C-alpha positions as CSV (number, residue, x, y, z in Angstrom):
1,X,88.9,82.5,94.2
2,X,87.0,84.0,97.2
3,X,87.5,87.7,98.1
4,X,90.1,88.4,100.7
5,X,89.5,90.3,103.9
6,X,90.9,93.8,104.2
7,X,94.3,94.3,105.8
8,X,96.0,97.5,106.8
9,X,98.5,99.0,104.4
10,X,101.4,98.5,106.8
11,X,101.0,94.7,106.4
12,X,101.0,94.7,102.6
13,X,104.1,93.0,101.3
14,X,106.3,95.0,98.9
15,X,105.2,95.1,95.2
16,X,101.8,93.6,96.0
17,X,98.9,95.3,94.2
18,X,96.0,96.3,96.4
19,X,93.0,98.6,96.3
20,X,92.4,101.2,99.0
21,X,89.3,100.3,100.9
22,X,89.2,102.9,103.7
23,X,91.3,105.7,105.0
24,X,90.6,106.2,108.7
25,X,93.0,109.0,109.5
26,X,92.3,112.5,110.9
27,X,90.9,115.1,108.6
28,X,94.2,116.9,107.9
29,X,96.1,113.7,106.9
30,X,93.1,112.5,105.0
31,X,93.0,115.7,102.9
32,X,96.8,115.4,102.2
33,X,96.5,111.8,101.1
34,X,93.6,112.6,98.8
35,X,95.5,115.4,97.1
36,X,98.3,112.9,96.4
37,X,95.8,110.5,95.0
38,X,95.6,108.0,97.9
39,X,91.9,107.6,98.5
40,X,89.2,104.9,98.5
41,X,89.1,102.8,95.3
42,X,92.6,103.7,94.1
43,X,95.3,101.1,93.4
44,X,98.3,101.2,95.7
45,X,101.5,99.2,96.3
46,X,104.2,99.3,98.9
47,X,107.7,100.2,97.7
48,X,109.5,100.2,101.0
49,X,108.4,98.8,104.4
50,X,109.5,99.8,107.9
51,X,108.8,102.7,110.2
52,X,109.2,105.1,107.2
53,X,107.3,103.5,104.4
54,X,107.1,104.5,100.7
55,X,104.0,103.6,98.7
56,X,103.0,104.3,95.1
57,X,99.5,105.4,94.2
58,X,98.5,107.0,90.9
59,X,102.2,107.1,89.8
60,X,103.1,109.2,92.9
61,X,105.5,108.0,95.6
62,X,104.2,108.9,99.0
63,X,106.3,108.6,102.2
64,X,104.4,107.9,105.4
65,X,104.9,106.5,108.8
66,X,103.9,102.9,109.7
67,X,101.4,104.5,112.1
68,X,99.6,106.3,109.3
69,X,99.7,103.2,107.1
70,X,98.1,101.2,109.9
71,X,95.0,103.5,109.5
72,X,94.5,102.6,105.8
73,X,92.7,99.4,104.9
74,X,93.3,97.7,101.6
75,X,92.1,94.7,99.6
76,X,94.9,92.6,98.0
77,X,94.3,92.4,94.3
78,X,94.6,89.3,92.2
79,X,96.2,91.5,89.5
80,X,100.0,91.9,89.4
81,X,101.4,95.2,90.6
82,X,101.5,98.0,88.0
83,X,104.8,99.0,86.4
84,X,107.6,100.1,88.7
85,X,107.6,103.7,89.8
């Protein structure tokens, strides 16, 4: 199976496993996301879509705007999503 191209987190369907490829947000948001575990190389999945999204990373639920999620690129994983949070 060929590797997939990165997509932005706001386009990731719910319960689909992905790996964070790049976080292109401003420094303050970037630091906040890192503290919560959302950084390059980490597994992530979307729990709720919409303008106010909820994602799960490192067992932590993180609420974010669609605008912020649009600045995070991910690679869809061939692996099934981790256990429900």
